[in-house]
C-alpha positions as CSV (number, residue, x, y, z in Angstrom):
1,M,49.8,54.1,-70.7
2,I,51.1,51.8,-67.7
3,I,49.5,48.4,-67.7
4,R,50.4,46.8,-64.0
5,E,48.9,44.1,-61.4
6,A,45.8,45.3,-59.9
7,T,45.9,46.7,-56.9
8,L,43.3,46.1,-53.8
9,E,43.3,50.0,-54.4
10,D,42.5,49.9,-57.9
11,F,39.0,48.1,-57.2
12,P,36.6,51.1,-56.9
13,G,38.5,52.5,-60.1
14,I,36.8,49.1,-61.4
15,D,34.0,48.6,-60.2
16,A,33.0,52.4,-61.5
17,F,32.2,50.1,-65.3
18,D,32.5,47.1,-64.7
19,V,30.0,45.9,-67.1
20,F,30.2,42.0,-65.4
21,A,29.3,43.5,-62.1
22,R,31.7,41.0,-60.1
23,D,33.1,42.2,-56.9
24,R,36.7,41.4,-57.8
25,K,39.0,42.0,-54.8
26,E,39.3,38.3,-54.9
27,E,40.7,37.6,-58.3
28,I,43.1,41.3,-57.3
29,K,44.2,39.5,-54.2
30,R,45.3,35.9,-56.2
31,G,47.5,38.2,-59.4
32,E,44.1,37.5,-62.1
33,I,43.3,41.2,-62.6
34,I,45.6,43.3,-65.2
35,V,45.2,47.1,-66.0
36,A,45.8,49.8,-68.1
37,L,46.1,53.2,-65.8
38,I,45.8,56.4,-68.2
39,E,46.3,59.4,-66.5
40,D,45.9,58.4,-63.2
41,K,42.4,57.1,-63.5
42,V,41.7,52.8,-64.8
43,A,41.0,52.2,-68.0
44,G,40.5,49.5,-68.5
45,Y,41.2,45.4,-66.7
46,L,41.4,42.1,-67.7
47,T,41.1,39.2,-66.2
48,H,43.0,35.5,-65.9
49,N,43.8,32.4,-65.0
50,R,44.9,28.7,-65.4
51,S,40.5,27.5,-64.4
52,F,40.4,26.4,-68.2
53,Y,42.1,22.8,-68.2
54,D,44.7,24.1,-66.6
55,R,45.6,26.5,-69.3
56,P,46.2,30.2,-70.0
57,F,42.6,31.9,-69.9
58,V,41.7,35.2,-69.9
59,Q,38.0,35.4,-68.5
60,F,36.9,38.9,-69.2
61,V,38.7,42.6,-70.4
62,C,36.8,45.7,-70.0
63,V,37.6,48.5,-70.7
64,N,36.3,52.6,-69.6
65,K,33.5,53.9,-72.1
66,E,36.2,57.4,-71.8
67,F,39.1,55.5,-72.9
68,R,38.2,53.2,-75.5
69,Q,39.5,53.9,-79.2
70,R,43.2,54.0,-77.4
71,G,44.3,51.3,-77.8
72,V,43.7,49.3,-73.9
73,A,42.9,46.1,-74.3
74,R,45.3,45.2,-77.1
75,R,47.3,46.4,-74.3
76,L,45.8,44.3,-71.6
77,Y,45.8,41.1,-73.7
78,E,49.4,41.6,-74.2
79,Q,50.6,41.6,-71.3
80,A,48.6,38.6,-70.4
81,E,50.5,37.1,-73.2
82,K,53.1,38.1,-72.2
83,I,52.7,36.5,-68.5
84,Y,52.3,33.5,-69.8
85,K,54.7,33.0,-72.6
86,D,57.2,33.9,-69.6
87,E,56.0,30.8,-67.9
88,N,57.1,28.8,-70.8
89,A,52.3,28.1,-71.8
90,E,52.8,27.6,-75.5
91,L,48.6,28.6,-75.8
92,I,46.8,31.4,-74.3
93,F,43.2,31.0,-74.4
94,S,39.9,33.1,-74.2
95,S,36.2,34.1,-76.1
96,T,33.4,35.9,-76.0
97,E,29.2,36.0,-77.8
98,D,28.7,35.4,-81.4
99,D,26.8,38.5,-80.9
100,N,30.3,40.5,-79.6
101,A,31.5,42.3,-83.4
102,I,33.7,44.2,-81.5
103,M,35.7,41.4,-79.4
104,L,35.6,38.9,-82.9
105,G,37.1,41.7,-84.9
106,F,39.1,42.4,-82.0
107,F,40.8,38.3,-81.7
108,E,41.0,38.1,-85.8
109,R,42.8,41.4,-86.4
110,H,45.9,40.4,-83.4
111,G,46.4,35.8,-84.6
112,W,43.6,34.9,-82.7
113,Q,41.8,31.9,-84.3
114,K,38.8,30.1,-83.5
115,S,39.5,27.5,-81.6
116,G,35.1,25.4,-81.0
117,V,31.9,27.0,-79.6
118,I,29.7,26.1,-76.8
119,H,26.6,26.8,-76.8
120,N,23.2,26.6,-73.6
121,I,25.7,28.7,-71.2
122,Q,23.6,31.9,-72.0
123,P,21.2,33.0,-74.6
124,Q,24.4,33.8,-77.6
125,A,26.9,30.8,-78.1
126,E,30.5,31.7,-76.5
127,I,32.8,32.0,-79.4
128,L,36.3,30.5,-78.1
129,F,39.3,31.6,-79.2
130,V,43.8,30.1,-78.5
131,K,46.6,31.8,-79.2
132,K,49.6,30.3,-80.2
133,L,52.5,31.9,-77.8
134,N,56.0,31.2,-80.3
135,Q,56.4,31.8,-83.3
136,N,55.1,28.0,-85.1
137,E,51.5,27.8,-86.6
138,L,48.1,26.6,-85.2
139,T,47.2,23.6,-86.8
140,F,44.6,21.9,-85.5
141,E,43.7,17.9,-85.5
142,P,40.1,16.1,-86.8
143,V,37.9,15.8,-83.9
144,H,35.6,12.4,-84.5
145,Y,32.5,11.0,-82.4
146,R,31.8,8.2,-81.9
147,V,27.9,7.9,-80.4
């Protein structure tokens, strides 16, 4: 498996199985997509950037059905984590819908912690996850709201 930054030549391979149905060309041009290649085919992709309060954020990950259960998502996330760790970022964020059991299990197995829940942006609640990119334990301060 080869993991690398996507090029425009990868777009048809990404577009063939992209369940999020977006034109990824601009993200590719900005260097925001990582691809996994198996047997010279795009097996999966991951989009990432700093659009979440200037913090590293993995927006989308999608694995071609033909290549599932082969560690593709894990390797893509590991590469995103490495990119931001090399930039000395302390945290990386991602999210998934509250009914996406596969991704919820993925986050739990790979050391991500639930950071919050966003309601009302789609029918399902979006669960936000965070992972610390160094060895220190991640702790959360209680939030107190005044109304």
